[in-house]
N, CA, C and O of each residue as an XYZ file, in Angstrom:
612
protein
N     -53.452      5.958     -5.313
C     -54.456      5.499     -5.702
C     -55.015      4.278     -5.453
O     -54.208      3.513     -5.981
N     -56.114      3.441     -4.860
C     -56.288      2.524     -4.452
C     -56.233      1.591     -5.541
O     -56.176      1.967     -6.712
N     -56.253      0.110     -5.114
C     -55.841     -1.317     -6.000
C     -56.929     -1.114     -7.083
O     -56.732     -0.778     -8.251
N     -58.117     -1.380     -6.480
C     -59.275     -1.533     -7.491
C     -59.554     -0.371     -8.333
O     -60.118     -0.546     -9.413
N     -59.165      0.973     -7.887
C     -59.458      2.004     -9.028
C     -57.844      1.712    -10.180
O     -57.669      1.776    -11.397
N     -57.224      1.491     -9.367
C     -56.043      1.555    -10.348
C     -56.099      0.275    -11.803
O     -55.809      0.296    -12.999
N     -56.594     -0.638    -10.914
C     -56.928     -1.821    -11.629
C     -57.946     -1.566    -12.725
O     -57.908     -1.864    -13.919
N     -58.772     -1.001    -12.081
C     -59.972     -0.444    -13.140
C     -59.509      0.447    -14.573
O     -59.691      0.125    -15.748
N     -58.918      1.549    -14.070
C     -58.211      2.247    -14.910
C     -57.103      1.749    -16.005
O     -56.958      2.291    -17.101
N     -56.324      0.600    -15.521
C     -55.539      0.106    -16.395
C     -56.387     -1.135    -17.310
O     -55.898     -1.808    -18.217
N     -57.504     -1.194    -16.886
C     -58.133     -2.212    -17.804
C     -58.740     -1.307    -18.568
O     -58.759     -1.794    -19.699
N     -59.249     -0.254    -18.578
C     -59.557      0.798    -19.728
C     -58.673      1.275    -20.478
O     -59.019      1.565    -21.623
N     -57.612      1.446    -20.166
C     -56.230      2.126    -21.069
C     -55.894      0.754    -21.713
O     -55.686      0.926    -22.914
N     -55.777     -0.448    -21.375
C     -55.377     -1.760    -21.970
C     -56.492     -1.475    -23.196
O     -56.210     -1.154    -24.350
N     -57.806     -1.674    -22.644
C     -58.666     -1.766    -24.154
C     -58.414     -0.692    -25.026
O     -58.129     -1.029    -26.175
N     -58.442      0.404    -24.805
C     -58.028      1.672    -25.401
C     -56.947      1.105    -26.252
O     -57.244      0.750    -27.394
N     -55.716      0.979    -25.818
C     -54.713      0.813    -26.422
C     -54.461     -0.403    -27.614
O     -53.827     -0.420    -28.669
N     -55.258     -1.362    -26.910
C     -55.394     -2.913    -27.666
C     -55.902     -2.192    -28.998
O     -55.115     -2.402    -29.921
N     -56.957     -1.428    -29.347
C     -57.702     -1.061    -30.622
C     -57.084      0.000    -31.484
O     -57.220      0.284    -32.675
N     -56.154      0.639    -30.225
C     -55.097      1.617    -31.211
C     -54.158      0.943    -32.117
O     -53.891      1.297    -33.265
N     -53.522     -0.415    -31.257
C     -52.645     -1.398    -31.927
C     -52.793     -1.653    -33.135
O     -51.860     -1.918    -33.892
N     -54.202     -1.593    -33.515
C     -54.127     -2.133    -34.951
C     -54.287     -1.318    -36.065
O     -54.566     -1.686    -37.206
N     -54.084     -0.130    -35.645
C     -53.965      0.921    -36.922
C     -52.585      1.089    -37.553
O     -52.317      1.746    -38.559
N     -51.529      0.183    -36.573
C     -49.763      0.300    -37.117
C     -49.386     -0.599    -36.923
O     -49.390     -0.831    -35.714
N     -48.946     -1.471    -37.587
C     -47.876     -2.868    -36.882
C     -46.499     -2.230    -36.589
O     -45.787     -2.908    -35.848
N     -46.116     -1.359    -36.912
C     -44.588     -0.597    -36.561
C     -44.423     -0.176    -35.258
O     -45.113      0.679    -34.705
N     -43.182     -0.996    -34.604
C     -43.077     -1.095    -33.292
C     -43.054      0.597    -32.496
O     -43.579      1.105    -31.505
N     -42.104      1.053    -33.619
C     -42.095      2.902    -33.184
C     -43.179      3.315    -32.685
O     -43.298      3.748    -31.539
N     -44.347      3.178    -33.785
C     -45.268      3.916    -33.764
C     -46.069      3.485    -32.639
O     -46.746      4.275    -31.981
N     -45.990      2.021    -32.369
C     -46.854      1.364    -31.166
C     -46.461      1.787    -29.744
O     -47.325      1.964    -28.885
N     -45.031      1.961    -29.479
C     -44.393      2.823    -28.326
C     -44.555      4.002    -28.479
O     -44.556      4.479    -27.344
N     -44.738      5.007    -29.412
C     -45.208      6.215    -29.123
C     -46.447      6.658    -28.453
O     -46.640      7.648    -27.747
N     -47.477      5.443    -28.929
C     -48.818      5.312    -28.799
C     -49.065      5.283    -27.318
O     -49.869      5.917    -26.635
N     -48.093      4.309    -26.975
C     -48.674      3.817    -25.376
C     -47.962      4.758    -24.814
O     -48.449      4.967    -23.703
N     -47.141      5.375    -24.989
C     -45.916      6.310    -24.416
C     -47.075      7.512    -23.603
O     -47.271      7.769    -22.415
N     -47.616      7.994    -24.753
C     -48.702      8.942    -25.057
C     -50.116      8.651    -23.848
O     -50.374      9.276    -22.820
N     -50.598      7.858    -24.265
C     -51.784      7.063    -23.601
C     -51.323      7.125    -22.221
O     -51.926      7.897    -21.475
N     -50.601      6.615    -21.873
C     -50.283      6.384    -20.421
C     -49.613      7.713    -19.584
O     -49.751      7.888    -18.373
N     -48.892      8.566    -20.463
C     -48.297      9.490    -19.846
C     -49.393     10.620    -19.486
O     -49.298     11.432    -18.565
N     -50.486     10.496    -20.438
C     -51.609     11.696    -19.861
C     -52.711     11.099    -19.260
O     -53.644     11.847    -18.970
N     -52.813      9.829    -18.991
C     -54.071      9.042    -18.586
C     -53.751      8.807    -17.292
O     -54.693      8.968    -16.517
N     -52.780      8.495    -16.839
C     -51.992      8.108    -15.081
C     -51.279      9.307    -14.691
O     -50.220      9.756    -15.128
N     -52.041      9.736    -13.803
C     -51.588     11.306    -12.938
C     -50.152     11.268    -12.445
O     -49.336     12.181    -12.566
N     -49.946     10.029    -11.846
C     -48.531      9.916    -11.270
C     -47.918      9.348    -11.818
O     -47.508      8.383    -11.173
N     -47.361      9.429    -13.350
C     -46.393      9.169    -14.114
C     -46.036     10.415    -14.662
O     -46.705     11.002    -15.512
N     -44.553     10.983    -13.976
C     -43.996     11.743    -14.338
C     -43.077     11.958    -15.273
O     -43.020     13.092    -15.750
N     -42.107     10.875    -15.770
C     -41.725     10.630    -16.797
C     -42.094      8.888    -17.505
O     -42.051      7.871    -16.813
N     -42.365      8.906    -18.669
C     -42.689      7.842    -19.289
C     -42.053      7.560    -20.655
O     -42.167      8.476    -21.470
N     -41.395      6.439    -21.059
C     -40.692      6.388    -22.035
C     -40.140      4.699    -22.053
O     -40.503      3.705    -21.423
N     -38.993      4.957    -23.194
C     -38.758      3.475    -23.699
C     -37.182      3.659    -23.722
O     -36.640      4.609    -24.287
N     -36.576      2.768    -23.129
C     -34.957      2.970    -23.565
C     -34.700      1.488    -24.193
O     -34.908      0.438    -23.584
N     -34.214      1.598    -25.506
C     -34.034      0.257    -26.284
C     -32.350      0.031    -26.411
O     -31.568      0.958    -26.620
N     -31.993     -1.267    -26.257
C     -30.612     -1.786    -26.287
C     -30.150     -2.006    -27.839
O     -30.491     -2.903    -28.609
N     -29.212     -0.835    -28.067
C     -28.586     -0.706    -29.445
C     -26.658     -1.134    -29.204
O     -25.967     -0.491    -28.414
N     -26.286     -1.915    -29.774
C     -24.714     -2.182    -29.784
C     -24.381     -2.072    -28.113
O     -23.484     -1.351    -27.675
N     -25.253     -2.906    -27.270
C     -24.797     -3.355    -25.976
C     -25.429     -1.780    -24.941
O     -25.448     -1.804    -23.711
N     -25.748     -0.918    -25.523
C     -26.193      0.115    -24.693
C     -27.680      0.668    -24.769
O     -28.263      0.890    -25.830
N     -28.371      0.918    -23.138
C     -30.014      1.117    -23.166
C     -29.846      3.081    -24.048
O     -29.254      4.028    -23.531
N     -30.300      3.084    -24.887
C     -30.862      4.510    -25.487
C     -31.889      5.235    -25.542
O     -32.771      4.698    -26.212
N     -32.181      6.280    -25.108
C     -33.337      6.465    -24.872
C     -33.940      6.666    -26.477
O     -33.352      7.006    -27.503
N     -35.457      6.280    -26.213
C     -35.973      6.352    -27.647
C     -37.673      7.432    -27.113
O     -37.654      8.486    -26.476
N     -38.742      6.812    -27.561
C     -39.816      7.705    -27.476
C     -40.194      7.718    -25.704
O     -40.263      6.704    -25.010
N     -40.392      9.038    -25.260
C     -40.541      9.472    -23.978
C     -41.385     10.610    -24.009
O     -41.443     11.377    -24.969
N     -42.097     10.734    -22.871
C     -42.761     12.098    -22.471
C     -42.344     12.443    -20.880
O     -42.290     11.612    -19.974
N     -42.032     14.041    -20.759
C     -41.761     14.201    -19.506
C     -40.366     15.162    -19.525
O     -39.708     15.325    -20.553
N     -40.104     15.628    -18.529
C     -38.567     16.242    -18.648
C     -37.575     15.686    -19.303
O     -37.593     14.463    -19.442
N     -36.491     16.465    -19.850
C     -35.396     15.964    -20.674
C     -34.701     14.285    -19.830
O     -34.463     14.117    -18.634
N     -34.562     13.435    -20.802
C     -34.139     12.410    -20.345
C     -32.481     12.427    -20.271
O     -31.812     13.429    -20.526
N     -31.907     11.076    -19.857
C     -30.649     10.659    -19.988
C     -30.666     10.115    -21.370
O     -31.449      9.207    -21.648
N     -29.876     10.598    -22.233
C     -29.634      9.601    -23.740
C     -29.107      8.576    -23.467
O     -29.865      7.836    -24.095
N     -28.170      7.714    -22.880
C     -27.506      6.825    -22.744
C     -27.632      6.744    -21.549
O     -27.577      7.794    -20.908
N     -27.871      5.310    -20.756
C     -27.804      4.982    -19.286
C     -26.062      4.062    -19.089
O     -25.612      3.290    -19.935
N     -25.618      4.299    -18.250
C     -24.170      3.785    -17.989
C     -24.646      2.256    -18.135
O     -25.816      2.131    -17.772
N     -24.110      1.182    -18.527
C     -24.239     -0.234    -18.549
C     -24.172     -0.797    -17.225
O     -23.293     -0.499    -16.417
N     -25.273     -1.758    -16.971
C     -25.301     -2.547    -15.660
C     -25.375     -1.624    -14.791
O     -24.455     -1.816    -13.997
N     -26.129     -0.474    -14.424
C     -26.294      0.456    -13.277
C     -27.494      0.953    -13.321
O     -27.860      1.176    -14.475
N     -28.462      1.288    -12.283
C     -29.682      1.742    -12.121
C     -30.833      0.762    -12.734
O     -30.619     -0.211    -13.456
N     -32.064      1.220    -12.298
C     -32.878      0.581    -12.571
C     -33.487      0.198    -13.829
O     -34.334     -0.694    -13.840
N     -33.195      0.684    -14.695
C     -33.347      0.024    -16.099
C     -32.422     -1.241    -16.825
O     -32.769     -2.126    -17.606
N     -31.084     -0.916    -16.207
C     -30.200     -2.188    -16.721
C     -30.442     -3.199    -15.700
O     -30.028     -4.316    -16.010
N     -31.203     -3.060    -14.168
C     -31.715     -4.217    -13.271
C     -32.808     -4.818    -14.053
O     -32.852     -6.011    -13.750
N     -33.526     -4.587    -14.747
C     -34.449     -4.813    -15.436
C     -33.831     -6.039    -16.486
O     -33.984     -7.260    -16.529
N     -33.316     -5.385    -17.025
C     -32.360     -6.273    -18.232
C     -31.663     -6.944    -17.463
O     -32.279     -8.007    -17.541
N     -30.581     -7.198    -16.553
C     -29.827     -7.933    -16.297
C     -30.897     -9.002    -15.362
O     -30.634    -10.204    -15.413
N     -31.688     -8.700    -14.803
C     -32.621     -9.724    -13.962
C     -33.721    -10.266    -14.828
O     -34.429    -11.225    -14.524
N     -33.799     -9.589    -15.898
C     -34.963    -10.072    -17.051
C     -36.450     -9.859    -16.250
O     -37.542    -10.402    -16.416
N     -36.066     -9.008    -15.481
C     -37.862     -9.020    -14.735
C     -38.226     -7.767    -14.644
O     -37.409     -6.886    -14.911
N     -39.405     -7.488    -14.285
C     -39.782     -6.182    -13.847
C     -39.086     -5.705    -12.685
O     -38.734     -6.520    -11.832
N     -38.808     -4.280    -12.529
C     -38.335     -3.939    -11.240
C     -39.262     -2.745    -11.035
O     -39.626     -1.955    -11.907
N     -39.658     -2.740     -9.435
C     -40.456     -1.655     -8.764
C     -39.602     -1.045     -7.780
O     -39.371     -1.696     -6.761
N     -39.133      0.012     -7.908
C     -38.436      0.850     -6.767
C     -39.265      1.832     -6.169
O     -39.564      2.884     -6.735
N     -39.743      1.421     -4.733
C     -40.587      2.694     -3.937
C     -40.232      4.178     -3.785
O     -40.925      5.191     -3.882
N     -38.248      3.883     -3.373
C     -37.747      4.882     -3.165
C     -36.574      4.886     -3.914
O     -35.751      4.020     -3.616
N     -36.223      5.886     -5.083
C     -35.069      5.621     -6.131
C     -33.629      5.969     -4.764
O     -32.498      5.524     -4.957
N     -33.930      6.687     -3.657
C     -32.871      7.358     -3.399
C     -32.147      6.087     -2.490
O     -30.979      6.200     -2.117
N     -32.867      5.014     -2.214
C     -32.371      3.503     -1.577
C     -32.183      2.640     -2.698
O     -32.315      1.436     -2.476
N     -31.944      2.952     -3.679
C     -31.521      2.107     -5.105
C     -30.057      2.048     -5.846
O     -29.755      2.585     -6.912
N     -29.158      1.177     -4.912
C     -27.807      1.334     -5.221
C     -27.474      1.353     -6.619
O     -27.974      0.514     -7.369
N     -26.534      2.389     -7.120
C     -26.639      2.797     -8.538
C     -27.845      3.549     -8.985
O     -27.769      3.763    -10.194
N     -28.815      3.976     -8.504
C     -29.641      4.562     -9.398
C     -29.395      5.974    -10.238
O     -28.831      6.949     -9.742
N     -29.867      5.926    -11.476
C     -29.359      7.145    -12.285
C     -30.349      7.977    -12.351
O     -31.360      7.671    -12.984
N     -30.218      9.303    -11.639
C     -30.939     10.361    -11.533
C     -30.650     11.216    -12.934
O     -29.676     11.928    -13.178
N     -31.671     10.957    -13.681
C     -32.009     12.112    -14.918
C     -32.545     13.358    -14.542
O     -32.282     14.463    -15.015
N     -33.281     13.078    -13.691
C     -34.231     14.359    -13.035
C     -34.218     13.840    -11.588
O     -34.487     12.700    -11.207
N     -33.797     15.069    -10.748
C     -33.929     15.004     -9.163
C     -35.393     14.614     -8.557
O     -35.574     14.017     -7.496
N     -36.212     14.991     -9.288
C     -37.581     15.360     -9.071
C     -38.244     13.932     -8.928
O     -39.150     13.843     -8.099
N     -37.987     13.112     -9.450
C     -37.828     11.315     -9.434
C     -37.945     11.114     -8.176
O     -37.193     11.795     -7.478
N     -38.821     10.217     -7.511
C     -38.945      9.434     -6.473
C     -38.905      7.945     -6.472
O     -38.089      7.237     -5.882
N     -39.921      7.567     -7.230
C     -40.031      5.950     -7.582
C     -40.396      5.719     -8.798
O     -40.828      6.621     -9.516
N     -40.253      4.285     -9.257
C     -39.680      4.067    -10.269
C     -40.206      2.402    -10.590
O     -40.234      1.479     -9.776
N     -40.690      2.364    -12.370
C     -41.016      0.911    -12.287
C     -40.528      0.710    -13.542
O     -40.648      1.559    -14.426
N     -40.044     -0.229    -13.682
C     -38.982     -0.667    -15.496
C     -39.966     -1.881    -15.461
O     -40.503     -2.460    -14.516
N     -40.021     -2.069    -16.814
C     -40.683     -3.261    -17.186
C     -40.110     -3.979    -18.699
O     -40.369     -3.323    -19.708
N     -39.485     -5.054    -18.852
C     -38.483     -5.421    -19.853
C     -39.608     -5.372    -20.959
O     -40.764     -5.737    -20.747
N     -39.103     -4.834    -22.274
C     -39.876     -5.357    -23.635
C     -39.196     -6.210    -24.345
O     -38.060     -6.107    -24.807
N     -40.160     -7.294    -24.426
C     -39.630     -8.647    -25.368
C     -40.414     -8.648    -26.587
O     -41.580     -8.254    -26.609
N     -39.744     -9.120    -27.681
C     -40.065     -9.923    -28.844
C     -40.965    -10.801    -28.690
O     -41.098    -11.332    -27.587
N     -41.794    -11.151    -29.787
C     -42.253    -12.593    -29.785
C     -41.718    -13.547    -29.459
O     -42.394    -14.493    -29.057
N     -40.012    -13.647    -29.531
C     -39.335    -14.520    -28.993
C     -38.800    -14.494    -27.565
O     -37.999    -15.344    -27.175
N     -39.234    -13.546    -26.821
C     -39.009    -13.215    -25.565
C     -37.473    -12.877    -25.309
O     -36.767    -13.052    -24.315
N     -37.211    -12.336    -26.549
C     -35.844    -11.801    -26.185
C     -35.956    -10.194    -25.616
O     -36.951     -9.593    -26.021
N     -35.181     -9.559    -24.859
C     -35.448     -8.616    -24.145
C     -34.515     -7.469    -25.053
O     -33.291     -7.525    -25.171
N     -35.430     -6.402    -25.671
C     -34.591     -5.837    -26.646
C     -34.596     -4.538    -26.261
O     -34.108     -3.740    -27.061
N     -35.176     -3.979    -24.875
C     -35.675     -2.518    -24.353
C     -36.450     -2.431    -22.875
O     -36.834     -3.445    -22.292
N     -36.573     -1.485    -22.507
C     -37.507     -1.521    -21.287
C     -38.268     -0.382    -21.445
O     -37.831      0.612    -22.025
N     -39.506     -0.460    -20.915
C     -40.474      0.630    -20.485
C     -40.223      1.256    -19.004
O     -40.406      0.639    -17.955
N     -39.710      2.772    -19.132
C     -39.322      3.082    -17.962
C     -40.227      4.036    -17.218
O     -40.110      5.164    -17.697
N     -41.012      3.991    -16.304
C     -41.978      5.047    -15.749
C     -41.516      5.602    -14.409
O     -41.311      4.712    -13.583
N     -41.319      6.728    -14.019
C     -40.884      7.444    -12.860
C     -41.861      8.430    -12.283
O     -42.496      9.157    -13.048
N     -41.994      8.489    -11.202
C     -43.293      9.280    -10.193
C     -42.714     10.317     -9.360
O     -41.809      9.933     -8.620
N     -43.002     11.430     -9.318
C     -42.751     12.720     -8.420
C     -42.713     12.266     -7.309
O     -41.798     12.693     -6.605
N     -43.645     11.255     -6.708
C     -44.073     10.810     -5.478
C     -43.791      9.354     -4.789
O     -44.334      8.397     -5.343
N     -42.999      9.101     -3.645
C     -42.595      7.731     -3.488
C     -43.389      6.966     -3.347
O     -44.473      7.312     -2.877
N     -43.108      5.471     -3.749
C     -44.238      4.474     -3.437
C     -45.457      4.546     -3.982
O     -46.503      4.215     -3.423
N     -45.298      5.129     -5.457
C     -46.303      4.862     -6.287
C     -46.644      3.790     -6.915
O     -47.846      3.571     -7.063
N     -45.756      2.950     -7.386
C     -46.164      1.788     -8.332
C     -45.870      0.623     -7.218
O     -45.172      0.602     -6.204
N     -46.811     -0.446     -7.935
C     -47.212     -1.840     -6.920
C     -47.485     -2.834     -7.772
O     -47.660     -2.635     -8.974
N     -47.547     -4.082     -7.172
C     -47.760     -5.148     -8.010
C     -49.159     -4.906     -9.288
O     -49.169     -5.710    -10.220
N     -49.997     -4.067     -9.260
C     -50.792     -3.783    -10.115
C     -50.215     -3.148    -11.204
O     -50.567     -3.576    -12.303
N     -49.387     -2.198    -11.177
C     -48.881     -1.278    -12.300
C     -47.830     -2.249    -12.920
O     -47.624     -2.135    -14.128
N     -47.081     -3.282    -12.149
C     -46.231     -4.466    -12.509
C     -46.944     -5.357    -14.016
O     -46.572     -5.553    -15.173
N     -48.254     -5.740    -13.102
C     -48.815     -6.846    -14.328
C     -49.588     -5.815    -15.337
O     -49.478     -6.300    -16.463
N     -50.277     -4.672    -15.390
C     -50.708     -4.348    -16.277
C     -49.641     -3.728    -17.296
O     -49.921     -3.836    -18.490
N     -48.416     -3.075    -16.938
C     -47.421     -2.249    -17.766
C     -47.053     -3.484    -18.693
O     -47.223     -3.479    -19.913
N     -46.396     -4.810    -17.782
C     -46.253     -6.152    -18.633
C     -47.199     -6.311    -19.702
O     -46.767     -6.311    -20.855
N     -48.532     -6.458    -19.464
C     -49.473     -6.797    -20.496
C     -49.610     -5.805    -21.784
O     -49.665     -6.193    -22.951
N     -49.656     -4.418    -21.336
C     -49.238     -3.205    -22.459
C     -48.284     -3.052    -22.860
O     -48.410     -2.196    -23.735
N     -46.811     -3.506    -22.749
C     -45.722     -3.465    -23.194
C     -45.751     -4.935    -24.304
O     -45.091     -4.877    -25.342
N     -46.698     -6.417    -23.915
C     -46.818     -6.827    -24.838
C     -47.409     -6.716    -26.217
O     -47.189     -7.434    -27.193
N     -48.109     -5.797    -26.116
C     -48.815     -5.072    -27.067
C     -47.799     -4.897    -28.370
O     -48.096     -5.229    -29.517
N     -46.757     -4.410    -28.028
C     -45.921     -3.866    -28.964
C     -45.800     -4.907    -30.324
O     -45.773     -4.381    -31.436
N     -45.743     -6.094    -30.226
C     -45.220     -7.144    -31.374
C     -46.552     -8.066    -31.405
O     -46.781     -8.965    -32.214
N     -47.292     -7.681    -30.447
C     -48.536     -8.971    -30.967
C     -49.485     -8.434    -31.581
O     -50.412     -9.122    -32.007
């Protein structure tokens, strides 16, 4: 998908999600809604979900797609890289990422966005995988950061 088309689609999804966030202030309900909308509206999203920090572990929560790893090995893989580096991580080819955790062998590229509270504390991540290499770019990063900010705003 070209950048202009991708930007326009995210703009529409963001507006839709912004309206839906008014229906509940519960973070779990908001995360479930975000996952459902993104997973079904972005055709290259193969796996879409949240891993949340609990007792020092990243544990899967709401997701759509194939079966997920329930707990991610500490400080390994793309999700932990986003937590440890405190920033969004875009991986064009997961097979070239040191320590990549392959929950599903069909995953080829990945983006992980930290989930932050109003105080900017990282409490988890939004993880999105694609079955195609090179699916994610700066447009995805910018919009998914805006979308994850809707959880607590």
